[in-house]
Chimera marker file (.cmm) of the C-alpha trace (Angstrom):
<marker_set name="trace">
<marker id="1" x="-26.999" y="4.177" z="10.291" r="1" g="1" b="0" radius="0.5"/>
<marker id="2" x="-28.601" y="3.745" z="6.907" r="1" g="1" b="0" radius="0.5"/>
<marker id="3" x="-27.755" y="0.516" z="5.067" r="1" g="1" b="0" radius="0.5"/>
<marker id="4" x="-27.087" y="2.315" z="1.762" r="1" g="1" b="0" radius="0.5"/>
<marker id="5" x="-25.093" y="5.344" z="0.719" r="1" g="1" b="0" radius="0.5"/>
<marker id="6" x="-28.006" y="6.815" z="-1.227" r="1" g="1" b="0" radius="0.5"/>
<marker id="7" x="-27.202" y="10.422" z="-0.222" r="1" g="1" b="0" radius="0.5"/>
<marker id="8" x="-23.773" y="10.244" z="-1.877" r="1" g="1" b="0" radius="0.5"/>
<marker id="9" x="-25.206" y="8.563" z="-4.955" r="1" g="1" b="0" radius="0.5"/>
<marker id="10" x="-27.934" y="11.197" z="-5.289" r="1" g="1" b="0" radius="0.5"/>
<marker id="11" x="-25.423" y="14.035" z="-4.979" r="1" g="1" b="0" radius="0.5"/>
<marker id="12" x="-23.495" y="12.610" z="-7.940" r="1" g="1" b="0" radius="0.5"/>
<marker id="13" x="-26.568" y="12.040" z="-10.095" r="1" g="1" b="0" radius="0.5"/>
<marker id="14" x="-26.873" y="15.535" z="-11.649" r="1" g="1" b="0" radius="0.5"/>
<marker id="15" x="-23.171" y="15.879" z="-12.565" r="1" g="1" b="0" radius="0.5"/>
<marker id="16" x="-23.240" y="12.444" z="-14.206" r="1" g="1" b="0" radius="0.5"/>
<marker id="17" x="-26.359" y="13.301" z="-16.211" r="1" g="1" b="0" radius="0.5"/>
<marker id="18" x="-24.840" y="16.652" z="-17.227" r="1" g="1" b="0" radius="0.5"/>
<marker id="19" x="-21.644" y="14.928" z="-18.358" r="1" g="1" b="0" radius="0.5"/>
<marker id="20" x="-23.694" y="12.433" z="-20.394" r="1" g="1" b="0" radius="0.5"/>
<marker id="21" x="-25.751" y="15.162" z="-22.085" r="1" g="1" b="0" radius="0.5"/>
<marker id="22" x="-22.790" y="17.391" z="-23.000" r="1" g="1" b="0" radius="0.5"/>
<marker id="23" x="-20.463" y="14.478" z="-23.904" r="1" g="1" b="0" radius="0.5"/>
<marker id="24" x="-17.949" y="15.214" z="-21.156" r="1" g="1" b="0" radius="0.5"/>
<marker id="25" x="-15.284" y="17.861" z="-20.922" r="1" g="1" b="0" radius="0.5"/>
<marker id="26" x="-12.885" y="18.767" z="-23.673" r="1" g="1" b="0" radius="0.5"/>
<marker id="27" x="-10.014" y="19.784" z="-21.425" r="1" g="1" b="0" radius="0.5"/>
<marker id="28" x="-8.629" y="19.363" z="-17.941" r="1" g="1" b="0" radius="0.5"/>
<marker id="29" x="-9.386" y="23.012" z="-17.202" r="1" g="1" b="0" radius="0.5"/>
<marker id="30" x="-12.994" y="22.487" z="-18.300" r="1" g="1" b="0" radius="0.5"/>
<marker id="31" x="-13.332" y="19.491" z="-15.968" r="1" g="1" b="0" radius="0.5"/>
<marker id="32" x="-11.849" y="21.449" z="-13.053" r="1" g="1" b="0" radius="0.5"/>
<marker id="33" x="-14.092" y="24.447" z="-13.725" r="1" g="1" b="0" radius="0.5"/>
<marker id="34" x="-17.210" y="22.293" z="-13.887" r="1" g="1" b="0" radius="0.5"/>
<marker id="35" x="-16.328" y="20.455" z="-10.677" r="1" g="1" b="0" radius="0.5"/>
<marker id="36" x="-15.677" y="23.748" z="-8.859" r="1" g="1" b="0" radius="0.5"/>
<marker id="37" x="-18.961" y="25.266" z="-10.038" r="1" g="1" b="0" radius="0.5"/>
<marker id="38" x="-20.957" y="22.168" z="-9.105" r="1" g="1" b="0" radius="0.5"/>
<marker id="39" x="-19.280" y="22.085" z="-5.701" r="1" g="1" b="0" radius="0.5"/>
<marker id="40" x="-20.200" y="25.731" z="-5.038" r="1" g="1" b="0" radius="0.5"/>
<marker id="41" x="-23.801" y="25.189" z="-6.145" r="1" g="1" b="0" radius="0.5"/>
<marker id="42" x="-24.167" y="22.028" z="-4.050" r="1" g="1" b="0" radius="0.5"/>
<marker id="43" x="-22.697" y="23.734" z="-0.983" r="1" g="1" b="0" radius="0.5"/>
<marker id="44" x="-25.109" y="26.649" z="-1.328" r="1" g="1" b="0" radius="0.5"/>
<marker id="45" x="-28.075" y="24.290" z="-1.650" r="1" g="1" b="0" radius="0.5"/>
<marker id="46" x="-27.015" y="22.222" z="1.390" r="1" g="1" b="0" radius="0.5"/>
<marker id="47" x="-26.663" y="25.384" z="3.451" r="1" g="1" b="0" radius="0.5"/>
<marker id="48" x="-30.220" y="26.344" z="2.488" r="1" g="1" b="0" radius="0.5"/>
<marker id="49" x="-29.074" y="29.296" z="0.389" r="1" g="1" b="0" radius="0.5"/>
<marker id="50" x="-30.025" y="30.393" z="-3.106" r="1" g="1" b="0" radius="0.5"/>
<marker id="51" x="-27.178" y="29.277" z="-5.397" r="1" g="1" b="0" radius="0.5"/>
<marker id="52" x="-27.875" y="32.026" z="-7.932" r="1" g="1" b="0" radius="0.5"/>
<marker id="53" x="-27.632" y="34.780" z="-5.317" r="1" g="1" b="0" radius="0.5"/>
<marker id="54" x="-24.419" y="33.231" z="-4.018" r="1" g="1" b="0" radius="0.5"/>
<marker id="55" x="-22.829" y="32.949" z="-7.481" r="1" g="1" b="0" radius="0.5"/>
<marker id="56" x="-23.938" y="36.465" z="-8.435" r="1" g="1" b="0" radius="0.5"/>
<marker id="57" x="-22.380" y="37.853" z="-5.262" r="1" g="1" b="0" radius="0.5"/>
<marker id="58" x="-19.215" y="35.815" z="-5.802" r="1" g="1" b="0" radius="0.5"/>
<marker id="59" x="-18.766" y="37.042" z="-9.370" r="1" g="1" b="0" radius="0.5"/>
<marker id="60" x="-19.746" y="40.676" z="-8.839" r="1" g="1" b="0" radius="0.5"/>
<marker id="61" x="-18.424" y="41.401" z="-5.348" r="1" g="1" b="0" radius="0.5"/>
<marker id="62" x="-15.741" y="38.767" z="-4.740" r="1" g="1" b="0" radius="0.5"/>
<marker id="63" x="-15.190" y="35.882" z="-2.361" r="1" g="1" b="0" radius="0.5"/>
<marker id="64" x="-15.000" y="38.020" z="0.786" r="1" g="1" b="0" radius="0.5"/>
<marker id="65" x="-18.586" y="39.192" z="0.187" r="1" g="1" b="0" radius="0.5"/>
<marker id="66" x="-19.857" y="35.739" z="-0.863" r="1" g="1" b="0" radius="0.5"/>
<marker id="67" x="-18.489" y="33.679" z="2.045" r="1" g="1" b="0" radius="0.5"/>
<marker id="68" x="-20.858" y="35.159" z="4.641" r="1" g="1" b="0" radius="0.5"/>
<marker id="69" x="-23.768" y="34.097" z="2.452" r="1" g="1" b="0" radius="0.5"/>
<marker id="70" x="-22.857" y="30.473" z="3.099" r="1" g="1" b="0" radius="0.5"/>
<marker id="71" x="-21.312" y="30.355" z="6.529" r="1" g="1" b="0" radius="0.5"/>
<marker id="72" x="-22.749" y="33.059" z="8.773" r="1" g="1" b="0" radius="0.5"/>
<marker id="73" x="-26.328" y="33.300" z="9.948" r="1" g="1" b="0" radius="0.5"/>
<marker id="74" x="-29.293" y="34.360" z="7.823" r="1" g="1" b="0" radius="0.5"/>
<marker id="75" x="-29.017" y="35.841" z="4.372" r="1" g="1" b="0" radius="0.5"/>
<marker id="76" x="-28.454" y="39.604" z="4.282" r="1" g="1" b="0" radius="0.5"/>
<marker id="77" x="-31.071" y="41.744" z="2.560" r="1" g="1" b="0" radius="0.5"/>
<marker id="78" x="-29.837" y="42.130" z="-1.039" r="1" g="1" b="0" radius="0.5"/>
<marker id="79" x="-32.454" y="44.643" z="-2.200" r="1" g="1" b="0" radius="0.5"/>
<link id1="1" id2="2" r="1" g="1" b="0" radius="0.2"/>
<link id1="2" id2="3" r="1" g="1" b="0" radius="0.2"/>
<link id1="3" id2="4" r="1" g="1" b="0" radius="0.2"/>
<link id1="4" id2="5" r="1" g="1" b="0" radius="0.2"/>
<link id1="5" id2="6" r="1" g="1" b="0" radius="0.2"/>
<link id1="6" id2="7" r="1" g="1" b="0" radius="0.2"/>
<link id1="7" id2="8" r="1" g="1" b="0" radius="0.2"/>
<link id1="8" id2="9" r="1" g="1" b="0" radius="0.2"/>
<link id1="9" id2="10" r="1" g="1" b="0" radius="0.2"/>
<link id1="10" id2="11" r="1" g="1" b="0" radius="0.2"/>
<link id1="11" id2="12" r="1" g="1" b="0" radius="0.2"/>
<link id1="12" id2="13" r="1" g="1" b="0" radius="0.2"/>
<link id1="13" id2="14" r="1" g="1" b="0" radius="0.2"/>
<link id1="14" id2="15" r="1" g="1" b="0" radius="0.2"/>
<link id1="15" id2="16" r="1" g="1" b="0" radius="0.2"/>
<link id1="16" id2="17" r="1" g="1" b="0" radius="0.2"/>
<link id1="17" id2="18" r="1" g="1" b="0" radius="0.2"/>
<link id1="18" id2="19" r="1" g="1" b="0" radius="0.2"/>
<link id1="19" id2="20" r="1" g="1" b="0" radius="0.2"/>
<link id1="20" id2="21" r="1" g="1" b="0" radius="0.2"/>
<link id1="21" id2="22" r="1" g="1" b="0" radius="0.2"/>
<link id1="22" id2="23" r="1" g="1" b="0" radius="0.2"/>
<link id1="23" id2="24" r="1" g="1" b="0" radius="0.2"/>
<link id1="24" id2="25" r="1" g="1" b="0" radius="0.2"/>
<link id1="25" id2="26" r="1" g="1" b="0" radius="0.2"/>
<link id1="26" id2="27" r="1" g="1" b="0" radius="0.2"/>
<link id1="27" id2="28" r="1" g="1" b="0" radius="0.2"/>
<link id1="28" id2="29" r="1" g="1" b="0" radius="0.2"/>
<link id1="29" id2="30" r="1" g="1" b="0" radius="0.2"/>
<link id1="30" id2="31" r="1" g="1" b="0" radius="0.2"/>
<link id1="31" id2="32" r="1" g="1" b="0" radius="0.2"/>
<link id1="32" id2="33" r="1" g="1" b="0" radius="0.2"/>
<link id1="33" id2="34" r="1" g="1" b="0" radius="0.2"/>
<link id1="34" id2="35" r="1" g="1" b="0" radius="0.2"/>
<link id1="35" id2="36" r="1" g="1" b="0" radius="0.2"/>
<link id1="36" id2="37" r="1" g="1" b="0" radius="0.2"/>
<link id1="37" id2="38" r="1" g="1" b="0" radius="0.2"/>
<link id1="38" id2="39" r="1" g="1" b="0" radius="0.2"/>
<link id1="39" id2="40" r="1" g="1" b="0" radius="0.2"/>
<link id1="40" id2="41" r="1" g="1" b="0" radius="0.2"/>
<link id1="41" id2="42" r="1" g="1" b="0" radius="0.2"/>
<link id1="42" id2="43" r="1" g="1" b="0" radius="0.2"/>
<link id1="43" id2="44" r="1" g="1" b="0" radius="0.2"/>
<link id1="44" id2="45" r="1" g="1" b="0" radius="0.2"/>
<link id1="45" id2="46" r="1" g="1" b="0" radius="0.2"/>
<link id1="46" id2="47" r="1" g="1" b="0" radius="0.2"/>
<link id1="47" id2="48" r="1" g="1" b="0" radius="0.2"/>
<link id1="48" id2="49" r="1" g="1" b="0" radius="0.2"/>
<link id1="49" id2="50" r="1" g="1" b="0" radius="0.2"/>
<link id1="50" id2="51" r="1" g="1" b="0" radius="0.2"/>
<link id1="51" id2="52" r="1" g="1" b="0" radius="0.2"/>
<link id1="52" id2="53" r="1" g="1" b="0" radius="0.2"/>
<link id1="53" id2="54" r="1" g="1" b="0" radius="0.2"/>
<link id1="54" id2="55" r="1" g="1" b="0" radius="0.2"/>
<link id1="55" id2="56" r="1" g="1" b="0" radius="0.2"/>
<link id1="56" id2="57" r="1" g="1" b="0" radius="0.2"/>
<link id1="57" id2="58" r="1" g="1" b="0" radius="0.2"/>
<link id1="58" id2="59" r="1" g="1" b="0" radius="0.2"/>
<link id1="59" id2="60" r="1" g="1" b="0" radius="0.2"/>
<link id1="60" id2="61" r="1" g="1" b="0" radius="0.2"/>
<link id1="61" id2="62" r="1" g="1" b="0" radius="0.2"/>
<link id1="62" id2="63" r="1" g="1" b="0" radius="0.2"/>
<link id1="63" id2="64" r="1" g="1" b="0" radius="0.2"/>
<link id1="64" id2="65" r="1" g="1" b="0" radius="0.2"/>
<link id1="65" id2="66" r="1" g="1" b="0" radius="0.2"/>
<link id1="66" id2="67" r="1" g="1" b="0" radius="0.2"/>
<link id1="67" id2="68" r="1" g="1" b="0" radius="0.2"/>
<link id1="68" id2="69" r="1" g="1" b="0" radius="0.2"/>
<link id1="69" id2="70" r="1" g="1" b="0" radius="0.2"/>
<link id1="70" id2="71" r="1" g="1" b="0" radius="0.2"/>
<link id1="71" id2="72" r="1" g="1" b="0" radius="0.2"/>
<link id1="72" id2="73" r="1" g="1" b="0" radius="0.2"/>
<link id1="73" id2="74" r="1" g="1" b="0" radius="0.2"/>
<link id1="74" id2="75" r="1" g="1" b="0" radius="0.2"/>
<link id1="75" id2="76" r="1" g="1" b="0" radius="0.2"/>
<link id1="76" id2="77" r="1" g="1" b="0" radius="0.2"/>
<link id1="77" id2="78" r="1" g="1" b="0" radius="0.2"/>
<link id1="78" id2="79" r="1" g="1" b="0" radius="0.2"/>
</marker_set>
């Protein structure tokens, strides 16, 4: 077991920098939306998937089409 929790600290680094640059969120809904988007992007990256392809599929084709991109086997051919 590693003596530090560096993985958790590194996963929080980008959201903290983003929050610092944009001066935080202006509403509770904005904070929830940002946390959801960052969670989806981080999950895609950890699964070895392209976050942009995942988000594009999620927005254009819905969650039922996007879930297999993260959780089932290799990426389908999107061409």
